[in-house]
N, C-alpha and C positions, 0 to 999 in steps of 0.2 A: 693164575691159570687161565682166567677169562681173557686177559690181554694176549696171552700166548696163542689161544685159539683164534682170537680176532686177527692176529698177525698172520697166522697160518692161512686163514681164509683169504686175506688180501694178497698172499704170496702166490696164489695159483689155483685155489679150489674153484673159483669161478671167475668169469671175465669181468674186469673192473668196468664201471660205467663211464661213458664218454662225458666230457664237460658239457657239451650242448644238451645232451640228454638229461644230465643232472640239473641243469638250469631250468629246463622244461618241467621236470618233476618238482623242483623247488617252488616254481610258480603255483603248481597245484597245492603244495603244502601251505603256502601263504594264503591261498583262497580258503582253505579249510580252517585256517586260523582267524579268518574274518577280515583279512586285509582288503582294502578297497582296490578297485581296478586301477586307480591312479597310483597308489602306492606300489602295486605289483609291477606296473609299467616302469616306475622309477627304479625298482630293484633290477629289472631286466636291463635297463639302459646302463646301469652301473656294472653289471656282471658280464655283459656282452664283450667288452674289451678283453676279458680274461681268455675267451675263446680265440680272439685275434692274436693274443700274445702266445698262446699255447695251442695252435690249431690241431695238432695230432695227439694231444695229451689226454690221458684218462684222469679221473679224480685222484687216483693214488699217486700220480706223477707230480702233482702240485707240491712244490717245496716252499719253504719260508722265503728263499731268495726270489722265487717266482712271485710271491705275494708282494714283496717289496718293489719289484720291478713294475708290477701292476699299479701299485699305489703311487709310484713316482709320476704317473700321468697327471696327478692332481697336486704336485708338490708346490706349484706356484699359485695355487688357488687359495681362496679364503680358508682358514683353519677349520671352519664349520664344514666345508666341502670335504676336506680330508677326513674329518671325524666321521662324517656320514659314510664315506667310501669304506673306511675301516669297519664300521658297524655292519654294513651290508655284506662285506666279504667274510667277516667273522661269523655272522649269522648263517650264511650259506654253508661254509665249511663246518661250522658247528653242527648244523643239521645233518650233514653227511657223516660226521663222526657218530652222532646219536643213532643213526640207522645202520651203523657198522659198515659203511662204504669206504671209510678211510681209517687207518689205525690211530691217527692223532690229528688234532687241529693245528695246521702250520701257522695259524694266526696267534697262537697262545702267547708268544713272546714279543709280539708287535704291539706297541703302545700307541694310543691316539695322542694328538697334540694336547697340551695342557689347556684346560678350560679357563677362560679369564675369570678373575674375581667379579662377582655380580656388581660390586660397587664401582668397578672400572668400566662397565658397559655404558656406551653412549646411546641412550634411548632417543631416537629421532622423533620429534613431535612438532606440532605447530601451536602457536598461541591462540588464546580465545579471540583476540582481535583478528588474527589471520583467518580463523574459521568464519567469523562474521563477514570478512571481505569475500570469502569464497561463496557464501550464501548470496551476497549482493551481486555477485558476478554470474549467477545461474541464469541461463536463457531458455532452457528446455526442461521438460518434465524428467527426461533421462538424467540430466545433470542434477536437478534438485533432489530426485529420489535416491540417486546414487550417493550424493553427499550426505543427505539426511540419514540414510541407513547406516553409514559408517560413523557419522559423528554422534548420533543419538544412542547407538547400541554397540558400536565397536566390534563388529564381526570381522573375520578375515575376509579377504577379497573373494575367495572361491565361494564361501558361504553366502556372501552378499549376491554374487553373480547368479547362483542357483536358487535364490529365494523365489517362491511361487505364491500365487494368490491364495492357495489352500493353506499356506503356512501362516496366514494372518487370521487372528480371531479378535475382531474389534469388540465383540460382546464381552469377552473376558479381558480384552486389552493385552494380548500376548502375541508374540511372533516367534516362530520356530526356525532354528538354523541347524543345518547339517555341517558341523565343524570338522576340524582336523581329526583324522582317525575314525571317521564315521560317527563321532559323538553327536548326539541330538541335544540341543540346548534350547529350552523355551524361556524367552525373556519377556518381562513386562515392558510394555511400550510407553515411553514418556508421553504425557498429555499433548505436548506441542507436536510431537511426531504423529500421534494418533489423529490429531486434527488435520494434519497435512495428508495423511493417507486417505481419510474420508473424502477430502477435497479432490484428490487425484482419482479416486474411484468414481466419484460423481462426474468428473470431467472426462472420464473414459481413458485417462492416461494409464490406468491399470485395468486390464481386461477382467471380465466377469468369470471367465473360464477358470476352473481350479488350477489349470496348468499355465496360466498366464504369468509371465515374469513380473515381479514387483518393480524391478528396474527394467524399463521397456527394452525390447530388442532393438539393436541397431538396424537400420535399413539394409536389406539384402542378406542378413545373417541367417544361417540355417536354424531350423526349429526342432530338429530331432535330437533327443538326448540332452545332456548337460552342455551348456555353451562354454566357449572359451572365456576364462575369467579375466583375460587381458582387456576385455571391454571395460572393466572397472578401472584398471590402471590407466587406460587411454582417456577415459572420461575425466578422471580426477586430474591427470596431468594437463589436459586441455583447459580445464577449469582453472587450474593453478596459473597457467600462463596468462590467461585473460585477467585474473585478479592480481597478478604480480606476486604470487606466493609460491615458494618452493615447497611442494607437497607431493606425497604419494599415499596410496591407500593405507599402508601400515602406520604412517605418521599420524593419520586420523584415528586409527585404533589407539595409538598412544595418547593422543589428545583427549579421547574419550576417557581413558583410564585416569589421566591427571585431573580432568574436569570433575569426574566422579569423586575422587579423593578430596578435592577442594570443597565440594558441596557436602560430602559426608566423611568428615575426618575420622580416620581410624578404622573404617569399615572395609578392611582389606579382604576379609573372608567373603563378603558379598561381591567385591570386585573380582575375586578369583573365580567365582561361579559365573559371573557375567562374561568374563574373558575366556572361559573354557580352559583355564590352565590346570594341568594335572598336579603341578607342584606349587606350593605357596611361595617358594623362593623366586619363581618367575614373576609372580604378581608383586612381590615386595620390591622388585627393581624400580617400579614406578613410584612407590612410596618413598624409597630412599632418594630418588631423584628430586622429588618434590620437597622433601625435608632439606636436602642440600641447597636447593635454590632459595628457600626461605631463610636458611641460616646465613647464606652469603649476602642476602639483601642488607644485612646490618652494616655492611661496609659503606653504604651510601652517606652516612653522616660523619664519615671520617674527615677530620680537619687538622691541618698543620698550622693554621693561623697565618698562612702565607699572604703577604701584601698583594700578590697577583690574583688572589681568589676573587676579589671584588671586580677586577678588570675582566676576568673571564665571565663573570655573571652578567656584566653589562654588554658584553659582545653579543650581538643579535644576528649577524649575518656572516657566517663563515669565520675564517681566522684573521681576516684583514684588520678589523678594529683592534683585536688583541695584539696583533703584530705591530700596528701603528702606535698603540699605547706603550708597548714595551720599548719601541724605538725612541719615543719621546722621553721615557724615564731613564734611558741609558746614559 
């Protein structure tokens, strides 16, 4: 009976809501749910093309085929982009269904791309030797503090970008990050990093104002509000080019995770909290990767007893000596 009443309501008892009005109201709903301004802007960017696709439509006019046409905009993008687009649209239309603006959610029968097996994911990271080369290549306080923050504590780049002087408590030895989804994570500071921070503060590289950024501002950058986190990306990429290391901020986050597990075997729960992962399965990706690498190292002592093995060992410069030896023995 309730569904019949709902259908009657949508059939003409009152005027259906327009799509653009619905998106504006959904933004307010997201704010009431505690979504950050950045997340709400992301939702808006994803939903705006729906209005372009259906410029004169109301919310009750949106069909399953319309949803598929909208999602086809991202069909050649990464599966994660498609999954996110499906999630945004399903959330929006699901909210309209909950408040009785539409009789059913047209996304109910549209399935997202299959998620890859966690064991098949390629976690991009850099080696310990690469990180040391990056430290050796630092020329400015901005580069050194940017690299250190990522390598010693593994925050996401936005959390690192918005880190302020007030977030450091050197007396307690902690640093506070605002991570994904507005989550606040207070992490203990490694002793080496704490020493670097004290030196940077004494040298004036980190300002004394509570609002001073821990990773200094780039020259000419605006100082109002949260800054663009691409400063972290650009700084690390520039440093990588100088050091000859292929690196980006998230690969340093992965390097932190692997280094922690190497230093503290089996302490995956501690790593989960340090990384700010809501699911243990996400953290275990790093553990499985490390375990696979260690297991495959056993291949290094494989031998077939080949007579050419000794020739290969003696070859010191390129392939020429090996080639010449093979030629002589032929």
